N, C-alpha and C positions, 0 to 999 in steps of 0.2 A: 504492501498499501504506500504511495508517496502519504509525502507531507513537507511541507514551506520546511526552509533553511530558517534556523534562528542564530542571529546576530543580536552582539549588545545594543549598537546600536547603527543606523547608516554609514556605509562607507562615505559615499559622495553625494549630496545634496545641492538642485536647483535652489538654487537664489533667487524668490524673483520680488526683485525689487519694484514691479511693479503690473499689474499685469492691463496696462492701456497700449495702446500702440498707433505710431507717425502710418504706420499703413495699412492697409485693409480690405485687408484678403479675406472674399465671402464665408469662408470654409470656417474663422476661425475665431476664439470664442471673442478676441480682442476692440472685431469691429461688429461685436455688440452691447455691451459693458456689459455679458449675464456675470464672470465675478461679481464686479464695483458695487453691484447694487443691492452687495448687504452689506457695505463696512464703508464704515464714515471715514472722511478728507480730511486728510495728515496735511500738516505743513510738509515745505523741504528738510526743515531745524526737525522736528516728530519723525520722520520718517528713517530720516540722518541717526536720529539718535536710540530709537528700532532695529535696525539693521545692526547698528553693530552691538550694542548690546544681545541678538542673537548666535552675531558669531562667537560672542562667548555664549555659551549658550551650546553649541557645536562645539569648541575647539573640548568645551566642558566633557560631551557626553563620547570625542572619540574620533570624531568626522573627520576623517583624511582629505576631503575635496569638493571643494565649494565653486558647483560653475552662474559664474552671474546667468541669467534669469528674465526672462518678461514675460510677457507682452512686448515691449523690449525697452532692457531695461535700458540703454545711453537715455530715454528722454529724463533720467532722473539725474539733478542734481551735484548734487554728490556720489555721482558712481565714481569716478577719480580716485576719491579720497574713501571708500572704502572699500577698492579693492585693492590699494594700498595696507587702509589693514589689514586682511585678508592674509594678506603676504607677510605682514610685520609677527602673525599670530602662527605662521610656521600653515597656513592649505596650502595643496596641490591647486592653481586659480586654473579654468575654460571658464569659457562663455561660448551663450548658442544668439545672437544677433541677426535681425537684417541685412546689417554693412553700409545702410546713407547716413548713418547721421558722427561717423568720426572722420575727422583730424587726422593728417599723417601721422604729427605728431606721439599722436596717441597709441602708437604699432610701438614709439620708444616706451613709453610705460606698461605697454602687453611685458615687452624684453625685459625689463626690472623689477618685474612683481614673476617672470619665469614663464610667462603662460611659453608651449610649446607648439599647442594647437588648440583651435575653434574654429565649429559651424557656424557657417554664413547659409542663410536658410533661398534657398532660390528656383523657382516654381516653373521654368521655361525659359524661352528661348525671351531676346527681348521684346518680341512685339505679345507672348505671351506670359509672362510674366509679370508684366508694365501694367497689360488688361489684366486678371489674378490681383496685383495687386492696391490698384484703381491709380497706384500716380504715376507716371508717365520721368523714367529719366528714372526709375525705380534702380530700373536693374543694373544701365551704367554706373552709377553709384556703389551698389553693392560689390557688381567687379574692377570695379577701381582700389576701392580696398583688398581685395582680396589683395588684387597684385601689390600693391605697399608690403600686405600681412608676407606673403609668400620672401619678397624681396630681404627681410629681415629672419626669414626661413622659418616660420614658423607654421605647421598645416595646415591645411583646412581644411576642412569638412563640409559638402554639399546637401545638404536633405531635402526633399523632392517630393511634395505633397500630394497624390493624384488626382487626380477630380477627372470628369467630362469634356472639363474644357483647356485639360492641357495636356493630359495624358494623350495621345493622340500623336502628338510630337516630341515625346520623354527619347530618344531613341537618337533624336537629331539633335534634342537638347548636351545629351552624355556624348557622342563626339565633340560638342564642342568646345566643352568646358574639359572637358581628359586633352585637348590637340589642339585651343588657343590656348586655355586658359592653363591648363596645367594641374588640373584639381587632379586629384590622387584614389579618393574621397567617396565618391554618389554613393547618396542611399535615399531609398524607400518608403515613407513614412507610411499611412494609414489615415483610411480619410472615417470623420467619427462620425455618427451621426447625429444631426437638430432639428432641426426641421422638416430636409428635404428637398426645400428651396432648392439649390443646385443642381441636385439632383443623389444618389448611391452610388456602393458599386457594388456587383453582384458577387456573390461565391469563382462563378464563373471564370468576369471582370480576374479578377486577383490569378489564377491559374491563367491567366493569362497573359499579367503582372509575370510572373517565376519565365513565362514560357520566353517573355520579353529579355528579364534579363539573362537567363538562359541563352540565349540570341545575340544578345550585346557583350558577351563574356565570349563568345568561341569565337562571334563574325569579328571584331574590335582589338579584341584581347584586355577589356573595360574592366576591373573587377567592382560592377555593382550592386551592392548588396538591397534585400528588405529590410528592413533595420526594426521595426515594431514586431512581437509578436506575435501567430500568427499557428491554426492547430496545423501539425506537422503530419498529422492522419488524414489530410487530407489537401494534402500535396506531391505530390510525384515524388519520388526520392530523387531522385536527379535532383532534382532546383533543395535538397534539403539545408547542402550547405552553402548558399547563400539564405537563410535566415539568421537575422540575430537572436536572441532570447532577449527577456524584458525582466530585470532586477528591483522593479517597483515592488518595496512589502521588502525586499530581502539586506540590497544594497541596495541600493538605493533613496530617497524620498523630497519632498521636493515642501519648500520651508517660503512661504508670503513673511510680505515686511509688517505684518499684525499678528505673525509667529505663530495661525496656526501652520499645522503640517498635515500634507497627504503623500500618502503610497506610491499614487499616478499623479501626475505631469494633466493628465486628459478627465481627469472624474473630478468635483469641485464641492466633494466630501473633504472633510476635518478630520483628523485623527485626532488631534488634542492641541493645546496653546501651546510653546512655551514661554509662554510666561506668566502661564497658573502649573503645570507642571516640564518635570527635566523630559527633555530626547526618551529618555532606557525606558524609563514605563512607560511611555508613548507606546517604543517601540517592541513597550514588550508584552506591556496587557492590551491592547489600542488591534493589533495584531494578530492575535491565536488564535482564536475563529479562523486569522485569512488560512493561515500559514496549516488549520488542520483539513484544508481544502475543502472547505463543504460546501463553496457554493458552485462546484462543482460536482457532472453526474458521476458516475461508479465509473462508467468509463475514460474515466482521463484518470481518479482517485488510484487506477492499481497500471494506469499503459505504460510500459518499458520503455514508450522513446521518450516518455513524456516534459510537454514547451507549456506548462505554467498552467494552462485554457486559452492557449490564445491572450489577447486584450479583454480587460476588465469591462474598458472603456465603451467597447465599439457601440453595448445594447445602447446606453442612455448614459450621460457626461453627468445625470442627474443624484447617480446613485452606485456605493462601491458593491463594489466581490461577487462579480455577475460574469456566469461565462461569456464567452466569443460568441458575437451575433451567431456565428457559425457551426457552436455546436448548442447540444440540448440544455435544459435546465433540468436540479438536479430530479425533478417530481416529472418531464418530460418523458426519459427512459424504464425504459424495464429492463428486468436483470437479466430477460433474453439477449436483448439488443445490447448493453453492458456486457457480455461472452462473450457475442459474437465479436462488435467492435475492439473489443480485447483481443482476442485471439489471431482476430486482423493484423492487429500493433505489434506482436508478437514476432509474426511472422517476417512485414515488415523487419521489427529491428535487425533480425535475424540474416535476412539481404544485404539489408545496405551495411551492416559493423562485414561479412561477408568481403562485398565490394569495398571497400574501405578495408583490409587485408591487401589484396590483392593489390593496390591501387600505392600501399606503400612498399609492400613490396617489390616492386618494377623500382622505389627509388630508394633501394638500401644501400644502390654502391656510394649515393649521393653522401657524404662525410667533413667535415666540419672543423678545422684547424682548431686546437684549442691555445696560443699561448700557454708558454714556461710558466708564465706568472699572472695568469688573468687578473683583470680586475671587468669589475659592473660599471659600463658609464650610464648604466638610466638610470635618472634619479629614484630616487623612491621613499618611505613613508611605511612604517609601520605603524600596525596596532596590535596591545596585547590580548586577547580574546581572556587564558582560561592558565594553568599552570602552564602547558605543554602546547601551548595553540597562538599563531599569532596569523595578523590578514595584511598582506603587504600590497601597494599602491605602486603597480607602474609607473613611472608615467612613460603614458601616448600606447603602451604598452596592458595594463588592465590590471581584475584582480587575483590575488596568489593566495591561496592560505598553507601557511608551514612550521612545520614544530619546532622547535628549538635547536635542535641537534640545523636543520637547514637555515638558522637563522643565523646562524654561529660562522657557518660556513660563505652564508648572506653575507657579511660582515669582515670575515677577511678577504673577500675578493675586491683589495684595493691596489694591487700594480705591485702589491713588497713585499708579496706571500707566492711561494710555487705549490705549485698541487704535490709534491713530493712534501713543504713543506705544514700543507693545508692536510693533507692525508696523515700526516705525525701528530698533529696536535688532536685532530677530531681522536684517532685511538685515544692517547691520553686522559684525555676529560669520558672517554671510556671509560678502562680499566682503573682508569682514578674509580670515578664509581662503582 
C-alpha cells in the first residue's frame, strides 16, 4: 500500500510576494483576482515586514530553498531587499517570473545572491505569447531579459501552459527557443479548470501532447518535458521518461505574504498560518490525511508505478486533496475495477523496468573518469532529519536523501582528499564504531 513520505518541513518554498501580475494571461488566477479577494490590503512596509518575518519562520523550520514567486513578484517594491535578506539567511534562491519588469542591473543582484537558475514563463512565439498575455511587447521584453541572464551564465527554464489558443504552435515555439535563444530547458505545464471560458483539454488532448513531446525529442533532439504531475497509468510507457513528479505536500510548499501555507501553488486552500502556528506543526498535522492517500481510489494506493494520483488541482482549485480529473474518485471505483487496474499496472511496471534494463546494458560501456582527489563543485545545503538521516539540496540538480556515511564522504570531497584517503578514513570510523 502506498503512503506519502513524511519529512519534518518542506525543502523548497515558493514565496508568493504578491498574487497580482502586470500581464493578463486568460488562464491565470491573477487575471481574475481570485486569491486577493480574501485578504486585506497591505502597505508596502507591512508586506515587507511580513515577508521578512516569514523568511525567519522558514529558516527556523529548516527550509533550504526560497523561490520568489507571484503573481509577478517584481511588482513588489522591496523585492530586491527581500532577496538580499534571504541570501544573508543562507537560503538557496531562485525565482519564477514573466521577465518583463526587470532592469539589466538586476542580473548583478541575482549573481550576488547566488542564483544559478530561474524560470521565465513564455506561452508561444511573439504574436501568440502577446495574444495570451494581452500585452503587446511582452514577448520581446521577456526574451531580452533572458539574454541578459544567459550572458551571466544563469540557466533559464521556460515553462509553457498549453491552451487551445497556443498549443497548435508549440513545436514551432520550442524550435525557436532552442535554436535562436539557446534555451535548454522547456517544459509543459497543465491547464487547470476554471469557468471553462477558454476551453479545457481532454485526456486525448494530453495524450497528443505526449506524442508531440516525443516527436520534438526525436526530430530535433530537444529535451522537452511535461512538468506537472499526470496519471502515468493513462499514458503509454514510451512517454514516461518525459514526465516529472510533483513534490507538493512532501518537499514543497507555498507561502504568501500573509503567512498562509499551501501544499500546492494552484489551490486556494490554506493549511495554516505561520503567524499562528509553526511550519513543522502545519507540515505534520495538516498533511497526515493527505499522506495516507485516502483522497485517492484504491487502485492508486496499490499502484506499483505510483505517481501521486496525478494532480489535485485539476478538478477544482477551490478544494484540496482530490484525485486528478482523469481518474476516479474513491467512491466511484469498485473493488473489482481496482484489482483489474492494479494488475495491469504491475504488468506495465515490469515491462518498463525490463526495457530500462536493456537500455542500461546498451550504455554499460560508458565510464566516467574520477579524479584522484575529487571535489564537489556543486553547491549544496544539508538538513538533518533524524539521528542518521539527512536531506541534501544540490544546486541545479535536486534532492538526495543521505545517511551519515554519505554526508561524511560528501564533506571530504574538497579536492584535498584522495580516494585512498577517503577510503581509509571511512574504514577508521567504522572500526572505531
